[in-house]
C-alpha positions in Angstrom: 33.2 -34.4 20.3 36.7 -35.7 18.9 40.2 -34.4 19.1 42.5 -33.8 16.1 45.7 -36.0 16.8 48.4 -33.9 18.3 50.8 -34.2 15.6 48.6 -32.9 13.1 49.6 -29.3 13.6 49.6 -28.2 10.1 45.5 -27.5 10.0 45.8 -24.6 12.5 49.4 -23.1 11.1 49.4 -23.6 7.3 48.0 -21.0 5.0 45.1 -22.0 3.1 45.8 -23.5 -0.2 43.8 -21.9 -2.9 40.9 -23.7 -4.6 41.8 -25.2 -7.9 39.1 -24.7 -10.8 38.1 -28.4 -10.4 37.1 -27.9 -6.7 35.4 -24.6 -7.6 32.9 -26.4 -9.9 32.3 -29.1 -7.3 31.5 -26.6 -4.6 29.5 -24.4 -7.0 27.4 -27.3 -8.4 26.7 -28.7 -4.9 25.4 -25.1 -3.9 23.1 -25.2 -6.9 21.9 -28.8 -6.0 21.2 -28.0 -2.3 18.3 -25.7 -3.0 16.6 -28.6 -5.1 17.0 -31.0 -2.4 15.6 -28.6 0.2 19.0 -27.6 1.4 20.2 -23.8 1.6 22.7 -23.1 -0.9 25.2 -21.8 1.8 24.7 -25.2 3.4 25.4 -27.2 0.5 28.7 -25.6 -0.3 30.0 -25.6 3.1 29.5 -29.4 2.9 31.0 -29.6 -0.4 33.9 -27.8 0.7 34.7 -29.9 3.6 33.9 -33.2 1.8 36.4 -32.5 -1.2 39.3 -31.2 0.8 39.1 -34.1 3.2 40.5 -32.3 6.1 38.8 -30.7 9.2 38.3 -26.9 8.8 37.1 -23.9 11.4 34.6 -21.6 10.9 37.1 -19.0 9.9 38.7 -20.8 7.4 35.6 -21.9 5.7 34.4 -18.2 5.6 37.7 -17.2 4.0 37.5 -20.0 1.3 34.0 -19.3 0.3 34.1 -15.8 1.1 31.1 -16.0 3.1 30.2 -14.2 6.4 31.2 -15.6 9.8 27.7 -15.8 10.8 26.5 -17.5 7.6 29.0 -20.0 8.0 28.1 -20.7 11.6 24.2 -21.0 10.8 25.3 -23.7 8.0 27.6 -25.7 10.2 24.8 -25.8 12.7 22.3 -27.0 10.0 24.8 -29.8 9.1 25.4 -30.7 12.6 21.4 -31.2 12.7 21.7 -33.2 10.1 24.4 -35.3 11.3 26.6 -34.6 8.2 29.8 -32.9 10.1 31.1 -33.9 13.2 32.8 -31.5 15.7 36.6 -31.5 16.5 39.3 -29.9 18.7 42.8 -29.2 18.2 45.1 -29.3 21.2 46.1 -25.9 22.2 43.8 -24.7 19.7 40.4 -23.2 21.3 38.5 -23.1 17.8 36.1 -25.9 16.9 36.8 -27.7 13.7 34.4 -29.7 11.4 34.6 -32.6 9.0 32.2 -34.8 7.3 32.1 -38.8 8.0 35.1 -40.3 6.2 33.1 -43.3 4.9 30.8 -42.2 1.6 28.5 -45.1 2.6 28.0 -43.5 6.0 27.1 -40.2 4.5 24.6 -41.8 2.2 23.0 -43.9 4.9 23.0 -40.9 7.0 21.4 -38.6 4.7 18.6 -41.2 4.2 17.9 -41.7 7.5 17.5 -38.0 8.5 15.3 -37.4 5.4 13.1 -40.3 6.5 12.9 -38.9 10.0 12.0 -35.1 8.8 9.6 -36.2 6.1 8.3 -39.7 6.0 7.9 -40.4 9.7 5.6 -37.3 10.2 3.4 -38.3 7.2 3.3 -42.0 8.8 2.2 -40.4 11.9 -0.7 -38.3 10.3 -1.7 -41.5 8.1 -1.9 -43.6 11.2 -4.1 -41.0 13.5 -6.5 -40.3 10.2 -6.8 -44.3 9.9 -7.8 -44.6 13.5 -10.7 -42.4 13.0 -14.1 -43.9 12.7 -15.3 -42.6 9.1 -18.5 -40.3 9.0 -19.9 -41.1 5.7 -19.1 -43.1 2.2 -16.7 -40.3 1.3 -14.5 -40.8 4.2 -14.5 -44.5 4.1 -13.3 -44.1 0.3 -10.5 -41.5 1.5 -9.4 -43.9 4.1 -8.8 -46.4 2.0 -6.7 -44.7 -0.4 -4.9 -43.4 2.6 -4.5 -47.0 3.6 -2.8 -47.9 0.6 -0.4 -44.8 1.0 0.3 -46.1 4.4 1.0 -49.4 3.4 3.3 -48.6 0.6 5.4 -46.3 2.8 5.6 -48.6 5.7 6.9 -51.4 3.3 9.5 -49.0 2.0 10.5 -47.8 5.5 10.9 -51.7 6.5 13.2 -52.0 3.5 15.0 -49.0 4.5 15.7 -50.7 7.9 17.1 -53.8 6.3 19.2 -51.7 4.1 20.6 -49.6 7.2 21.7 -53.0 8.8 23.9 -54.1 5.6 27.4 -53.6 5.5 28.9 -51.3 2.8 30.2 -54.1 0.8 27.1 -56.0 0.9 25.2 -52.7 0.0 27.6 -52.1 -2.8 27.1 -55.6 -4.2 23.5 -55.4 -4.1 23.3 -52.3 -5.8 25.5 -53.7 -8.4 23.0 -56.5 -9.3 20.7 -53.8 -10.6 18.3 -55.7 -13.0 19.5 -59.2 -11.8 17.3 -58.8 -8.6 14.1 -58.2 -11.0 14.9 -61.4 -13.0 15.2 -63.4 -9.7 11.7 -61.9 -8.6 10.4 -62.9 -11.9 11.5 -66.2 -11.6 10.1 -66.7 -8.1 6.6 -65.2 -9.2 6.4 -67.5 -12.2 7.0 -70.5 -9.9 4.0 -69.1 -7.7 1.7 -68.7 -10.7 -1.3 -71.4 -10.8 -0.8 -74.0 -13.3 3.0 -73.7 -13.1 3.1 -77.5 -12.1 4.2 -76.6 -8.6 2.1 -76.1 -5.5 1.2 -72.4 -5.4 -0.8 -70.0 -2.9 -3.9 -67.9 -4.0 -3.0 -64.2 -5.0 -4.4 -63.3 -1.5 -2.1 -65.4 0.2 1.1 -64.3 -1.8 3.4 -62.9 1.0 3.8 -59.5 -0.8 0.2 -58.9 -0.8 -1.4 -56.8 2.2 1.9 -57.2 3.9 1.2 -54.0 6.1 -2.5 -54.1 5.8 -2.4 -54.1 9.7 -1.2 -50.8 11.5 1.3 -51.0 13.9 -0.1 -50.5 17.5 
């Protein structure tokens, strides 16, 4: 929990500035997109309001801005807190709670990805891991496990990549994303040098470091 600097009294005392048509369109669009991302429409609009205004707001102010009921705002804020997409603040002399999103857009991006992995990817990995530890009862189960193993390896590889991305600084991550197709060209050149007959010492396909990288399940 954080405290708003004592000098910043305008947040509590100044009347709300009316939303412009531009900000209203942004907030409305976020609400519509929220349902497609698995987020409640109300939650999407609350987050969009906090993000675009760039200042802490309390639940009453949010309800007034969006013409939502106080109870809907409270539930939406709890949902955003569970996603770690807003933080709780207190203003000196004001018992009300204020909320604001992370200030750095890259922190928002990485937090959202991390939470989606925790909620969606990790349960799937756990289920697949348990299924692959079972002894197949027949050939049908053996074939099913093989398909599950392929899925497990792909998801695990993606998760390892995600862990690496999480450790990158915002500047490094931005530079990497800007490279775009250049990354693919570098990988293509690498693979050409590894192909048999290229004139350099190569490894067999089965020894390629990208093949069966996660064939062994983590204990």
